[in-house]
N, C-alpha and C positions, 0 to 999 in steps of 0.2 A: 510381594509385587505391588507396583503403584499403578493405579488406573487413572489416566490423565482425562479430565472432563472437557476442558476447553483451553484456549490460548487466552491469557489475560492481556498481556502487552508484549511488545517486542521493542527492542532498543535500536535506533538507527543512529549511527555516528555520522555527523554532519560537519560540513566546513563553515556554515553560517546559519545559526538557529533562526534568526529573523527571515532569511530568505526561504528556508525550508518551511517555516510556519506559513508564510505568505503563499507558497506554492501549493501546499497541501489544503489550505483553506479555499483558495480561489479555484483550483482545478478539481479537486476532490471533495470539497464541501465538509472538510474535517473542521473541528472546533478546537481552539487552543485551550489548554488547561495549564495553569501554573500551580505547582504543588510544593511540597516541603523544600524550604530553602531556595525558592525561586527556580526550581527545576521546570522544565517545560516538556508538555506532552501534547499530542494531537488525538483527540477522541473522535471515534466514529462507532455507531452502534453500541455494544457493551465491551468493546476492545479500545486500546490505545497504542500509540507509538510514542515511547519516550525518546527524547532527543538528547544526545550527548554531544557536546562540542568536541571535535578531533583535537587530541592532545590535551584535553581537559575533562576527560571522562570521569564519571563517578564510579568509585570502587564499591564492590568488585565489578569487573567488566570482562569482556572477552579478551582472549589472549592477544589478538591482533586487531582491534577495532579500526576499521577502515572505511572512509566515506566511499560510497559507490559500489560496495561489495554485496549489496542485498538484491534479491530477486522476489518481489512480493506480488500477490495476487489478491485483488479485492473484488467482491461480488457486489453488483449493482442490480437494482430493479429498473433502473433507467434504460430504455430502449438503446441498444448499442449504438445504432446510427446517430442518435441524439448525443450519446456520451462522446462519440468520436468527433462530432461537429463541435461540441463544447471544448474539448481539449484543444482542437486546432485553433478555435476562436481565442484560446488563451495564449496562442503562440507557441504552442508545444508541438514538436514534430511527432507524428505517429510513425513508429519504426515497423510495425507489422500488424496486420489484421484488416478486417476480422477474419479469424481462423478458428476452427474447432480444436478443443483441447479437452483433457480429461481432468476434472476436479476431484476433491475429496468426497463429494457426494454424487458424482455423475458427470455427464457431458457438459461442456461450456462452450459459448461462443465468445472469443476474446480479442482484444487488441492490445498492443504494447506501446510505451513510451518511456522516456527517462525523466527522473526528477533532476533538480539542479546539481546533484552529486554524482549523477550517472547511474543511480540505482534503477534497475529495470522495474517498471511498474506494468502489470497486467490488470486490466479491468475487464470483468467478465459478466455475462448473463448465464445463469443456469438454464440448460435446456432439458425439456422433459425427455426421459428415456423412452425409447419406443419398446413397450413391453408386449406389444400384439405379435403373436406367433403365426398369424395368418389364419 
């Protein structure tokens, strides 16, 4: 059996790498990284999103890499109202939220928007679990 410790990176297939880099840098504060042979990634925390250009993906790759097929959730410590205001100020439409959701480690307060390829982006604050039993 394999025990997975954490997610290192995820690959997003995009129609325009420069457009995606600009979006994720400005809207979500990620940092661009250029690595082996000019490949592009977006770093945040201890993870990254590797970007593959649609129809020019690096091998091996998913069976059907498609722009706009991802649904990603990012945790932020920025107060959610401030995050929503920032996203709107960047000219990005908020499609839902704030709403309560359940994350990997407990309850979340989330909002949703889309990146330039139509991927659904969820940004969330982790909420403290109510552990009091009365």
